[in-house]
C-alpha positions as CSV (number, residue, x, y, z in Angstrom):
1,M,-0.2,-0.3,0.1
2,R,1.3,3.2,-1.0
3,R,1.3,6.1,1.5
4,H,1.0,9.6,0.6
5,R,2.9,12.2,2.4
6,F,1.1,15.2,3.6
7,R,2.3,18.4,1.7
8,S,1.6,21.5,3.1
9,P,0.4,24.5,0.8
10,S,2.5,26.9,-1.2
11,W,1.3,29.7,0.7
12,T,2.6,28.3,4.2
13,A,6.1,28.7,2.9
14,S,5.9,33.0,2.5
15,L,8.1,34.8,4.6
16,A,4.5,36.8,5.9
17,W,2.8,33.7,7.2
18,K,6.0,32.6,9.0
19,S,6.2,35.8,10.6
20,A,2.2,36.1,11.2
21,V,3.0,32.5,13.0
22,F,6.0,33.3,14.8
23,L,4.6,36.8,16.2
24,T,1.1,35.1,17.3
25,A,3.3,32.5,19.0
26,M,5.7,34.7,20.8
27,C,2.4,37.3,21.7
28,C,0.7,34.4,23.1
29,T,3.3,33.1,25.4
30,L,4.5,36.7,26.3
31,A,0.6,37.0,27.1
32,A,0.5,33.9,29.1
33,L,3.5,34.8,30.8
34,L,2.7,37.9,32.1
35,G,-1.2,37.3,32.8
36,F,0.2,34.4,35.1
37,L,2.9,36.2,36.8
38,V,0.0,39.4,37.6
39,H,-2.7,36.5,38.5
40,T,-0.3,34.8,40.5
41,A,0.7,37.9,42.6
42,V,-2.4,39.4,42.9
43,T,-4.0,36.2,43.9
44,R,-1.3,35.7,46.7
45,Q,-2.0,39.3,47.7
46,T,-5.6,38.8,47.9
47,V,-5.4,35.7,50.0
48,E,-3.0,37.3,52.5
49,Q,-5.2,40.2,52.8
50,A,-8.1,37.7,53.5
51,R,-6.4,35.3,55.6
52,E,-5.1,38.4,58.0
53,K,-8.6,39.4,58.4
54,T,-10.1,35.8,59.1
55,L,-6.9,35.0,62.0
56,S,-7.6,38.3,63.4
57,R,-11.1,37.3,63.6
58,L,-10.3,34.1,65.3
59,E,-8.2,35.7,67.9
60,V,-11.4,37.6,68.9
61,V,-13.2,34.5,68.8
62,T,-10.7,32.6,71.2
63,D,-10.7,35.2,73.7
64,A,-14.8,35.3,73.7
65,Y,-14.5,31.6,74.0
66,E,-11.9,31.5,76.7
67,A,-13.7,34.1,79.0
68,G,-17.2,32.1,78.2
69,E,-18.8,34.8,76.3
70,P,-21.1,34.0,73.4
71,L,-19.3,33.5,70.1
72,P,-19.8,36.2,67.3
73,P,-21.6,35.1,64.5
74,G,-20.2,33.2,61.7
75,S,-18.2,31.3,64.4
76,G,-18.1,28.2,66.7
77,I,-17.4,24.9,68.0
78,D,-17.0,22.4,65.1
79,P,-19.6,24.6,63.0
80,P,-21.2,22.5,59.7
81,G,-19.2,23.0,56.7
82,L,-15.9,22.9,58.2
83,P,-13.4,21.5,56.1
84,A,-12.3,18.4,57.1
85,S,-8.6,19.0,56.8
86,L,-8.7,22.4,58.9
87,R,-10.8,20.1,61.5
88,A,-8.0,17.5,61.4
89,L,-5.6,20.5,61.9
90,A,-7.1,22.1,64.9
91,A,-7.9,19.1,66.8
92,G,-4.1,18.0,66.6
93,G,-3.5,21.6,68.5
94,E,-2.5,24.2,65.4
95,R,-3.7,27.2,63.6
96,G,-4.6,27.1,59.9
97,T,-6.8,29.1,57.3
98,V,-7.9,27.3,54.0
99,V,-10.3,29.0,51.1
100,A,-13.6,26.5,50.9
101,A,-17.0,26.6,50.4
102,G,-18.8,28.6,53.4
103,P,-21.4,27.5,55.3
104,R,-25.0,27.0,53.5
105,R,-26.8,30.1,53.2
106,P,-30.7,30.2,52.6
107,G,-31.7,30.2,48.9
108,D,-28.5,28.7,47.9
109,P,-29.7,26.0,45.2
110,D,-27.2,23.7,45.2
111,G,-26.9,23.5,49.1
112,R,-23.5,25.1,49.4
113,G,-22.3,28.5,50.5
114,G,-20.3,30.9,48.3
115,P,-16.4,30.9,48.5
116,A,-15.2,31.9,52.4
117,M,-11.8,31.9,54.2
118,W,-11.8,29.6,57.2
119,A,-9.7,30.2,60.1
120,A,-9.8,27.3,63.2
121,G,-7.8,26.6,66.1
122,P,-7.6,24.2,68.8
123,A,-10.3,24.4,71.7
124,D,-10.6,21.5,74.6
125,G,-9.8,18.8,71.9
126,R,-12.2,20.6,69.4
127,A,-12.0,22.8,66.5
128,L,-12.7,26.5,67.1
129,A,-13.6,28.2,63.6
130,T,-14.5,31.2,62.3
131,W,-14.7,32.0,58.6
132,T,-15.1,35.3,56.2
133,D,-16.6,36.1,53.4
134,Y,-14.2,35.4,50.2
135,S,-17.1,35.9,47.3
136,H,-15.8,39.6,46.7
137,S,-12.0,38.8,46.5
138,A,-12.9,35.5,44.2
139,R,-15.1,38.0,42.3
140,T,-12.1,40.6,41.8
141,I,-9.5,37.8,40.8
142,A,-12.0,36.3,38.2
143,G,-12.8,40.0,36.8
144,L,-8.8,40.1,36.9
145,D,-8.4,37.1,34.7
146,R,-10.9,38.2,32.5
147,A,-9.2,41.3,32.0
148,I,-6.2,40.0,31.6
149,I,-7.5,37.6,28.6
150,G,-9.1,40.3,27.2
151,S,-6.2,42.9,27.2
152,S,-4.1,39.8,25.9
153,L,-6.1,39.1,22.5
154,L,-6.1,43.0,21.9
155,A,-2.4,43.1,21.9
156,I,-1.9,40.1,20.4
157,A,-4.0,41.5,17.4
158,A,-2.7,45.0,17.5
159,T,0.9,43.3,17.3
160,L,-0.1,41.1,14.9
161,L,-1.4,43.7,12.6
162,V,1.3,45.8,13.1
163,G,4.0,43.3,12.6
164,L,2.3,42.1,9.2
165,F,2.0,45.6,8.0
166,A,5.8,45.7,8.5
167,V,6.9,42.5,7.1
168,G,4.5,43.3,4.3
169,R,6.6,46.3,3.2
170,V,9.6,44.0,3.4
171,T,8.2,41.1,1.8
172,R,7.0,43.5,-1.5
173,R,10.3,44.8,-1.4
174,L,12.0,41.5,-1.7
175,H,9.2,40.3,-4.5
176,Q,10.2,43.4,-6.2
177,S,13.7,42.5,-6.3
178,A,12.9,38.7,-7.2
179,R,10.7,40.1,-10.3
180,V,13.7,42.1,-11.2
181,A,16.2,39.2,-11.2
182,R,13.8,37.0,-13.3
183,R,13.5,39.9,-15.8
184,I,17.3,40.0,-15.9
185,S,17.6,36.3,-16.2
186,A,14.9,36.4,-19.1
187,G,17.5,38.9,-20.7
188,D,15.9,42.3,-19.9
189,L,19.6,43.7,-18.5
190,D,17.8,47.1,-18.3
191,A,15.7,46.0,-15.2
192,R,16.4,47.8,-12.4
193,V,15.3,47.6,-8.7
194,G,15.5,51.2,-8.1
195,D,15.0,50.8,-4.2
196,P,14.6,54.7,-3.5
197,R,16.8,54.4,-0.2
198,T,19.7,53.3,-2.2
199,A,19.5,56.8,-4.6
200,R,21.5,58.5,-1.4
201,P,24.8,56.8,-0.5
202,L,24.6,58.5,3.2
203,R,21.3,57.2,4.1
204,A,21.1,54.7,6.4
205,Q,20.1,51.2,4.6
206,D,18.5,48.0,5.6
207,E,19.6,44.5,4.3
208,V,16.6,44.9,1.5
209,A,18.0,48.0,0.5
210,I,21.6,46.4,0.5
211,V,20.6,43.7,-1.5
212,A,18.5,45.6,-4.0
213,G,21.5,47.6,-4.4
214,A,23.7,45.1,-5.0
215,L,21.4,43.6,-7.8
216,D,21.3,46.7,-9.6
217,T,25.3,46.9,-9.4
218,M,25.6,43.2,-10.9
219,A,22.6,44.3,-13.8
220,S,24.6,47.3,-14.7
221,T,28.1,45.5,-14.4
222,L,26.7,42.3,-16.4
223,Q,25.0,44.8,-19.0
224,R,28.2,46.7,-19.9
225,K,30.2,43.1,-20.2
226,L,27.5,41.9,-22.6
227,Q,27.4,44.7,-24.7
228,A,31.1,44.9,-24.7
229,E,30.9,41.4,-25.8
230,Q,28.2,42.1,-28.5
231,R,30.2,44.7,-29.8
232,F,33.4,43.0,-29.8
233,T,31.4,40.0,-31.8
234,A,29.8,42.4,-34.3
235,D,33.3,44.2,-34.6
236,V,35.1,41.0,-35.4
237,A,32.6,39.8,-37.8
238,H,32.4,42.9,-39.7
239,E,36.2,43.1,-39.7
240,L,36.4,39.5,-41.1
241,R,33.7,40.2,-44.1
242,T,36.5,42.3,-45.9
243,P,39.3,39.8,-46.0
244,L,37.1,36.9,-46.3
245,T,35.8,38.6,-49.5
246,G,38.8,39.0,-51.0
247,L,40.4,35.5,-50.2
248,S,37.2,34.0,-51.8
249,A,37.8,36.1,-54.9
250,A,41.4,34.6,-55.1
251,A,40.4,31.3,-54.0
252,E,38.6,31.1,-57.3
253,L,41.8,31.9,-59.3
254,L,43.7,29.1,-58.2
255,P,44.1,26.3,-60.4
256,Q,41.6,23.5,-60.1
257,G,42.7,20.8,-58.0
258,R,42.6,19.1,-54.6
259,P,44.3,22.0,-52.9
260,A,42.3,24.7,-54.4
261,E,38.9,22.9,-53.2
262,L,40.3,22.5,-49.7
263,V,41.0,26.4,-49.9
264,R,37.6,26.9,-51.4
265,D,36.1,25.1,-48.9
266,R,37.7,26.3,-45.7
267,V,36.7,30.2,-47.3
268,R,32.9,28.9,-47.4
269,A,33.5,27.3,-43.6
270,M,34.7,30.8,-42.6
271,R,32.5,32.9,-44.2
272,A,29.6,30.7,-42.8
273,L,30.4,31.1,-39.6
274,T,30.9,35.1,-39.7
275,E,27.5,35.4,-41.0
276,D,26.8,33.2,-38.0
277,L,28.4,35.7,-35.6
278,L,26.6,38.5,-37.1
279,E,23.2,37.0,-36.9
280,I,24.2,36.1,-33.2
281,S,25.0,39.9,-32.7
282,R,21.7,41.1,-33.9
283,L,19.9,38.7,-32.1
284,D,21.8,39.6,-28.9
285,A,21.1,43.4,-29.2
286,R,17.5,42.6,-30.0
287,T,17.3,44.7,-33.0
288,E,15.5,42.0,-35.5
289,Q,12.4,42.8,-36.9
290,V,10.2,40.5,-38.3
291,D,8.1,40.4,-41.6
292,L,4.9,38.5,-40.8
293,A,2.8,36.9,-43.5
294,V,0.5,33.7,-43.3
295,H,1.9,30.4,-44.6
296,D,1.0,27.1,-44.9
297,L,3.7,25.3,-42.7
298,A,3.8,21.8,-44.5
299,P,5.1,23.4,-47.7
300,V,7.5,25.7,-46.2
301,A,9.1,22.7,-44.1
302,E,9.6,20.5,-47.6
303,R,10.8,23.2,-48.9
304,V,13.7,23.6,-46.6
305,V,14.5,20.2,-46.8
306,R,14.9,19.5,-50.6
307,A,17.2,22.8,-50.5
308,S,19.0,20.8,-47.5
309,G,20.2,18.3,-50.0
310,T,20.0,15.9,-47.2
311,D,17.9,12.5,-47.1
312,T,15.5,13.5,-44.4
313,E,12.0,11.8,-44.4
314,V,9.0,14.4,-44.0
315,R,6.1,13.3,-42.7
316,V,2.7,15.9,-42.8
317,G,0.1,15.1,-40.5
318,R,-2.8,17.5,-39.8
319,A,-2.3,21.1,-42.2
320,A,-2.2,24.1,-40.5
321,R,-1.2,27.7,-41.3
322,V,0.8,29.9,-39.2
323,E,1.4,33.5,-39.0
324,T,5.3,34.2,-39.1
325,D,8.4,35.2,-40.6
326,R,9.3,32.9,-43.3
327,R,12.9,33.8,-44.1
328,R,13.4,33.1,-40.0
329,L,11.2,29.9,-39.7
330,E,13.6,28.6,-43.0
331,R,16.5,29.1,-40.9
332,V,15.5,27.7,-37.7
333,I,14.2,24.6,-39.6
334,G,17.4,24.2,-41.8
335,N,19.8,24.3,-38.8
336,L,17.8,21.6,-37.0
337,V,17.7,19.3,-39.7
338,A,21.6,20.2,-40.4
339,N,22.4,19.8,-36.4
340,A,20.2,16.4,-36.6
341,H,22.6,15.1,-39.8
342,R,25.7,16.3,-38.2
343,H,25.6,15.4,-34.7
344,G,22.7,12.7,-34.8
345,G,22.5,9.4,-36.6
346,P,20.1,8.4,-39.2
347,P,17.4,8.1,-39.8
348,V,16.4,11.8,-39.5
349,V,12.5,12.3,-39.7
350,L,11.0,16.1,-40.0
351,S,7.4,15.8,-38.9
352,V,4.5,18.5,-39.2
353,D,1.5,18.2,-36.7
354,G,-0.4,21.3,-37.1
355,A,1.5,24.4,-36.1
356,V,4.1,21.5,-34.4
357,I,7.5,20.8,-36.3
358,S,9.5,17.8,-34.6
359,V,13.0,16.9,-36.4
360,R,13.6,13.5,-34.9
361,D,17.0,11.6,-35.4
362,H,18.5,8.2,-34.0
363,G,22.2,9.3,-33.0
364,P,23.4,9.2,-29.1
365,G,20.7,12.1,-28.1
366,F,21.4,15.5,-26.6
367,P,24.0,15.9,-24.2
368,A,22.9,16.7,-20.2
369,Y,24.0,19.8,-20.4
370,L,21.9,21.1,-23.1
371,L,18.6,19.5,-21.7
372,E,19.2,21.5,-18.8
373,S,20.4,24.9,-19.8
374,G,19.5,25.0,-23.2
375,P,22.0,25.1,-26.3
376,Q,25.5,26.8,-25.7
377,R,27.9,28.8,-27.9
378,F,30.9,26.4,-29.3
379,R,30.3,24.0,-26.4
380,T,31.5,20.6,-26.6
381,D,30.7,17.6,-25.1
382,G,32.9,14.5,-23.5
383,A,33.4,13.3,-27.3
384,G,34.9,16.5,-28.2
385,K,32.1,17.2,-30.9
386,G,30.5,20.7,-30.6
387,H,27.4,22.1,-31.6
388,G,28.6,25.6,-32.5
389,L,26.1,28.3,-33.3
390,G,23.0,26.5,-35.2
391,L,21.0,25.6,-32.4
392,T,22.0,28.8,-30.5
393,I,20.8,30.9,-33.8
394,A,17.6,28.7,-33.8
395,L,16.4,29.2,-30.6
396,G,17.0,32.8,-30.8
397,Q,15.1,33.0,-33.8
398,A,12.7,30.9,-32.8
399,G,12.1,33.6,-30.1
400,V,12.1,36.5,-32.3
401,I,8.9,34.6,-34.1
402,G,7.4,33.8,-31.3
403,A,7.7,30.1,-31.4
404,R,8.9,27.5,-28.4
405,L,11.5,25.2,-29.2
406,D,12.3,22.2,-26.7
407,F,14.9,19.7,-27.0
408,E,14.8,16.0,-25.6
409,N,15.8,12.5,-25.7
410,P,12.9,10.0,-26.1
411,P,12.7,6.9,-24.2
412,D,13.9,4.6,-27.2
413,G,16.8,7.0,-28.2
414,G,18.0,9.6,-30.5
415,A,17.3,13.1,-30.1
416,L,14.2,15.2,-30.6
417,A,13.5,19.1,-31.1
418,R,10.1,20.6,-31.1
419,M,9.1,23.8,-32.6
420,T,5.5,25.1,-31.6
421,L,4.4,28.1,-33.5
422,P,1.3,30.3,-32.8
423,E,-1.3,28.7,-35.2
424,Y,-3.1,31.2,-37.8
425,V,-7.2,30.8,-37.0
426,R,-9.1,32.9,-39.9
427,L,-12.9,33.2,-39.5
428,D,-15.1,32.0,-42.3
429,D,-16.1,34.8,-44.9
430,G,-19.8,33.7,-44.8
431,D,-20.8,33.7,-41.3
432,S,-23.9,33.8,-39.7
433,D,-23.6,37.9,-39.3
434,G,-22.4,38.0,-42.9
435,N,-18.9,39.5,-41.4
436,P,-15.8,39.3,-43.7
437,G,-12.3,37.9,-42.4
438,R,-10.5,38.3,-39.0
439,D,-8.8,41.5,-40.0
440,G,-12.1,42.8,-42.1
441,G,-10.4,42.8,-45.2
442,P,-11.7,40.8,-48.5
443,P,-11.0,37.1,-48.9
444,S,-7.3,36.0,-49.4
445,T,-6.1,33.3,-52.1
446,D,-2.9,31.4,-52.0
447,D,0.1,32.5,-53.3
448,P,2.3,29.8,-55.1
449,D,4.7,29.5,-52.2
450,G,2.1,28.8,-49.5
451,S,1.7,32.2,-48.4
452,T,-1.5,34.5,-48.1
453,R,-2.3,37.7,-50.0
454,N,-5.4,39.8,-49.9
455,A,-7.6,39.8,-53.2
456,P,-7.9,43.0,-54.7
457,H,-10.9,44.7,-54.6
458,P,-13.6,44.7,-57.5
459,T,-13.5,47.7,-59.9
């Protein structure tokens, strides 16, 4: 039988909830301690006063007994209602007091009197006792206890509200810092916390302001370094284009032969790498502009596979249209297919199912670092086979066109790259209200390349 472990709700992990529990526990403990001390002190003082009063009365009763005079009211020899413990103490020749029920009074429904302070002493082998009314003192102590409980609850509520307000201000600032940190991790290097306590260096700062200032400083430093790297990459790529152009022209003048072919091949590789570096720098700078149009996804994928010249099987399921930048989409598909052939194993299958494109190979699969943190530039695995810039560019271009690119290793082996695009949904022209298409324009016709364009208005 499988046992399910209890899992506390996620909100219980918040700092505000923990602070509320801590403040409540501390307030309850403090209120209980102070209430106990006050109750004990007042009760002791009240009992001592009642005891002194009753013992003084016992002395008067004893003098009257020894003088043979009538005993005052509320006293007597072994009076009814005298507690047995006090009776035994007096019979043993000692004096004592005790708080217990007083003698029965007329009209008491339970047959017992109210609380009383009894005092008894020896008298010819019997107990000479007297008592005083203790009900007023008992009511005073009970009222004090109620006041202690009420004031404690009020103090707990006030402390809890003030504490939650103070903690709430701190947690809001912490949440703001966390949101900025997530924005920075997502690529928004312009995000800053901007805590007002960090604006003036001479102003005293609490711990949250110190963390916010450190986060802003880290973001600014990281932004400067990344911008310097981006400028360096773009400058290097631009500077390489001119000599590579001349080198490519010079390579074409070489006589035919194996050495000339090797030179031309290396020049083509360097030119491709330079173009990739330029594309990476543009993606990093976030200056790319998309040219959106509606395309049938399957024909675009088939055209990319044909242009690649690779032995790639294409499987088309449900047809779908997507609104995207065709050039960037073809770039992503081409990079995924090229990566599958270069680093995977046959057979390589490209599947189109609705707005989802999957490229599957049957090689060793993606390395662990790629599945955990995504493609990394020029990262190599243990076998020394790198993934270059192809997957990095594919991931960047997918983000530009609003697609999601996922990498995984299927259970039966190989590697699977899945790209999900936003599917284009167009309302029918002949709907019940007689409205035109989604954008209110005339019906569209398909271009031969699978894209759509608006039909001209009739004249």
